[in-house]
C-alpha positions as CSV (number, residue, x, y, z in Angstrom):
1,X,12.5,-47.5,-3.1
2,X,13.1,-43.9,-2.0
3,X,12.1,-43.4,1.6
4,X,13.1,-39.7,2.0
5,X,14.7,-36.7,0.4
6,X,17.0,-34.5,2.4
7,X,17.0,-31.0,0.9
8,X,19.5,-28.2,1.5
9,X,17.8,-24.7,1.7
10,X,20.1,-21.9,0.5
11,X,21.0,-21.9,-3.2
12,X,19.2,-25.2,-3.6
13,X,15.5,-24.5,-2.9
14,X,15.9,-20.7,-2.4
15,X,18.1,-18.7,-4.8
16,X,19.9,-16.8,-2.0
17,X,23.0,-16.0,-4.1
18,X,20.9,-13.8,-6.4
19,X,20.1,-11.4,-3.6
20,X,22.7,-11.8,-0.8
21,X,25.6,-9.9,-2.6
22,X,23.3,-6.9,-3.1
23,X,22.0,-7.2,0.5
24,X,25.5,-7.3,1.9
25,X,26.7,-4.4,-0.2
26,X,23.6,-2.4,1.0
27,X,24.6,-3.1,4.6
28,X,28.2,-2.1,4.1
29,X,27.2,1.1,2.3
30,X,24.9,1.9,5.2
31,X,27.6,1.4,7.8
32,X,30.2,3.3,5.7
33,X,27.8,6.3,5.7
34,X,27.3,6.1,9.5
35,X,31.1,5.7,10.1
36,X,32.0,8.4,7.6
37,X,34.4,6.2,5.7
38,X,34.6,5.4,2.0
39,X,32.3,2.6,0.8
40,X,35.0,0.7,-1.1
41,X,37.4,0.8,1.8
42,X,34.8,-0.8,4.2
43,X,33.7,-3.2,1.5
44,X,37.3,-4.5,1.1
45,X,37.6,-4.8,4.8
46,X,34.3,-6.7,5.0
47,X,35.4,-9.1,2.2
48,X,38.6,-9.8,4.0
49,X,36.7,-10.6,7.2
50,X,34.4,-13.0,5.4
51,X,37.4,-14.8,3.7
52,X,39.2,-15.2,7.0
53,X,36.1,-16.8,8.7
54,X,34.2,-18.6,6.0
55,X,35.6,-22.0,6.9
56,X,34.9,-21.8,10.6
57,X,32.4,-24.4,12.0
58,X,31.6,-22.1,14.9
59,X,28.1,-20.6,14.2
60,X,28.8,-17.5,16.3
61,X,31.8,-16.6,14.1
62,X,29.8,-17.3,10.9
63,X,26.9,-15.2,12.0
64,X,26.2,-12.1,10.0
65,X,25.9,-9.9,13.1
66,X,29.3,-11.0,14.4
67,X,31.0,-10.6,11.0
68,X,29.6,-7.1,10.6
69,X,30.7,-6.2,14.1
70,X,34.3,-6.9,13.1
71,X,34.1,-3.9,10.7
72,X,31.9,-1.7,12.8
73,X,31.9,-1.5,16.6
74,X,28.6,0.4,16.9
75,X,26.1,-2.3,17.9
76,X,23.1,-0.1,17.0
77,X,24.3,0.5,13.5
78,X,25.1,-3.1,13.0
79,X,21.6,-4.1,14.1
80,X,20.1,-1.6,11.7
81,X,22.3,-2.9,8.9
82,X,21.1,-6.5,9.6
83,X,17.5,-5.3,9.6
84,X,18.1,-3.8,6.1
85,X,19.4,-7.2,4.9
86,X,16.3,-8.9,6.3
87,X,14.0,-6.4,4.5
88,X,15.7,-7.0,1.2
89,X,15.5,-10.8,1.6
90,X,11.8,-10.6,2.3
91,X,11.2,-8.4,-0.8
92,X,13.6,-9.9,-3.4
93,X,14.2,-13.6,-2.7
94,X,12.8,-16.2,-5.2
95,X,12.7,-19.9,-5.4
96,X,15.0,-21.7,-7.8
97,X,13.6,-23.0,-11.1
98,X,11.0,-25.7,-10.7
99,X,11.0,-25.7,-6.9
100,X,7.4,-24.5,-6.5
101,X,6.0,-26.9,-9.0
102,X,8.0,-29.8,-7.6
103,X,6.7,-29.4,-4.1
104,X,3.1,-29.1,-5.3
105,X,3.3,-32.7,-6.6
106,X,2.0,-35.1,-3.9
107,X,4.3,-37.9,-2.9
108,X,2.9,-39.3,0.3
109,X,5.3,-42.3,0.5
110,X,8.4,-40.1,0.5
111,X,9.4,-38.0,3.5
112,X,10.7,-34.5,2.8
113,X,13.3,-33.2,5.2
114,X,14.8,-29.7,5.1
115,X,18.4,-29.3,6.5
116,X,19.8,-25.8,6.8
117,X,22.7,-24.3,8.7
118,X,20.9,-20.9,8.3
119,X,20.4,-18.9,11.4
120,X,16.9,-19.0,12.9
121,X,15.7,-15.4,12.0
122,X,16.9,-15.8,8.4
123,X,15.5,-19.3,8.1
124,X,12.1,-18.0,9.4
125,X,12.1,-15.3,6.7
126,X,12.6,-17.8,3.9
127,X,10.2,-20.5,5.2
128,X,7.5,-17.9,5.9
129,X,7.9,-16.1,2.5
130,X,7.5,-19.3,0.5
131,X,5.3,-21.2,2.9
132,X,7.7,-24.1,2.9
133,X,6.7,-25.6,6.2
134,X,3.7,-27.3,4.8
135,X,5.8,-29.2,2.3
136,X,8.2,-30.8,4.9
137,X,7.8,-33.6,7.3
138,X,10.8,-32.3,9.3
139,X,12.9,-29.2,9.3
140,X,16.3,-29.5,10.9
141,X,18.0,-26.1,11.4
142,X,21.1,-24.7,13.1
143,X,19.4,-24.7,16.5
144,X,18.2,-28.3,16.3
145,X,21.7,-29.6,16.1
146,X,23.1,-27.4,18.8
147,X,24.4,-24.7,16.6
148,X,26.7,-26.9,14.4
149,X,27.5,-26.0,10.9
150,X,27.6,-28.3,7.9
151,X,29.0,-30.8,7.1
152,X,27.5,-32.4,10.3
153,X,25.9,-35.8,10.4
154,X,23.5,-34.6,13.1
155,X,21.4,-32.8,10.4
156,X,20.7,-36.2,8.9
157,X,20.5,-38.3,12.0
158,X,17.5,-36.4,13.1
159,X,15.5,-37.6,10.1
160,X,17.0,-41.1,10.0
161,X,16.0,-41.8,13.6
162,X,12.6,-40.0,13.6
163,X,11.3,-41.9,10.6
164,X,13.4,-45.0,11.0
165,X,15.0,-44.5,7.6
166,X,17.6,-46.5,5.8
167,X,20.2,-43.8,4.8
168,X,20.9,-45.8,1.6
169,X,17.3,-45.4,0.5
170,X,17.4,-41.6,0.6
171,X,18.3,-38.8,-1.8
172,X,20.6,-36.0,-0.6
173,X,20.4,-32.8,-2.6
174,X,22.3,-29.5,-2.2
175,X,24.4,-27.0,-4.0
176,X,27.7,-28.2,-2.4
177,X,28.7,-31.8,-2.5
178,X,30.9,-31.7,0.6
179,X,28.4,-30.0,2.8
180,X,25.1,-31.4,1.6
181,X,25.7,-34.8,-0.1
182,X,28.9,-36.5,1.0
183,X,27.6,-37.7,4.4
184,X,24.7,-39.4,2.6
185,X,26.9,-40.8,-0.1
186,X,29.1,-42.5,2.5
187,X,26.0,-44.4,3.7
188,X,25.1,-45.5,0.2
189,X,22.5,-42.8,-0.5
190,X,21.8,-41.1,-3.9
191,X,23.3,-37.7,-4.3
192,X,22.1,-34.7,-6.4
193,X,24.0,-31.5,-6.8
194,X,21.9,-28.5,-7.8
195,X,23.0,-25.7,-10.1
196,X,26.5,-26.8,-11.0
197,X,28.5,-29.8,-12.4
198,X,30.0,-32.1,-9.9
199,X,31.1,-35.6,-11.1
200,X,31.1,-36.9,-7.6
201,X,27.4,-36.7,-7.4
202,X,25.0,-39.3,-9.0
203,X,23.1,-36.5,-10.7
204,X,23.4,-32.8,-11.4
205,X,20.3,-30.7,-12.1
206,X,19.4,-27.1,-12.8
207,X,15.7,-27.4,-12.4
208,X,13.7,-29.2,-9.7
209,X,11.5,-30.8,-12.3
210,X,14.5,-32.8,-13.2
211,X,14.4,-34.2,-9.7
212,X,10.9,-35.5,-10.4
213,X,12.3,-37.5,-13.3
214,X,15.1,-38.9,-11.2
215,X,12.6,-40.1,-8.6
216,X,10.5,-41.8,-11.3
217,X,13.6,-43.5,-12.7
218,X,14.7,-44.9,-9.4
219,X,11.2,-46.0,-8.2
220,X,10.3,-47.8,-11.4
């Protein structure tokens, strides 16, 4: 019996990767104009900064504002660039295939828990835009675990303890096995990787309606 499903947010429920490259490029182009440097030069510098810091588990170092401040020292311009990114996210973000339909199917016996290392202001944009809050019994964000980044067992412990769950009776779904699924797998849970093939997971799906079939299969 499935007691709960732990969902990752970005590139699992929300198709962030379809918009974020354009949003980042827009921000860099804006800063390049302000700094009076070539766009491609600043873009290469930005890409290097991201590569050098992408594995950090320090949320401050991973924050967009901090990373942009490494290529532009003017705080006002960086803030304006971030606001431009937020505007594009509000306008262009979409849910991944089947997500809206999946969450409209009532499943009162299964707890839905959202886990995201997203920063509060970006998380709020996505949750508000798609009215996700009403679908979840618990939302565990970066702030709720003291700023820690994934993989981090604290994201899951919040749900396990609050609802007295058996971790082995839960589904863990995300776009990255190491960050979103492995912790649950080590406790006997069922793992689902969204959007790509990964043989380590129990299931791989490209549409959330496939998750409905998995639930039916397990609970019958």
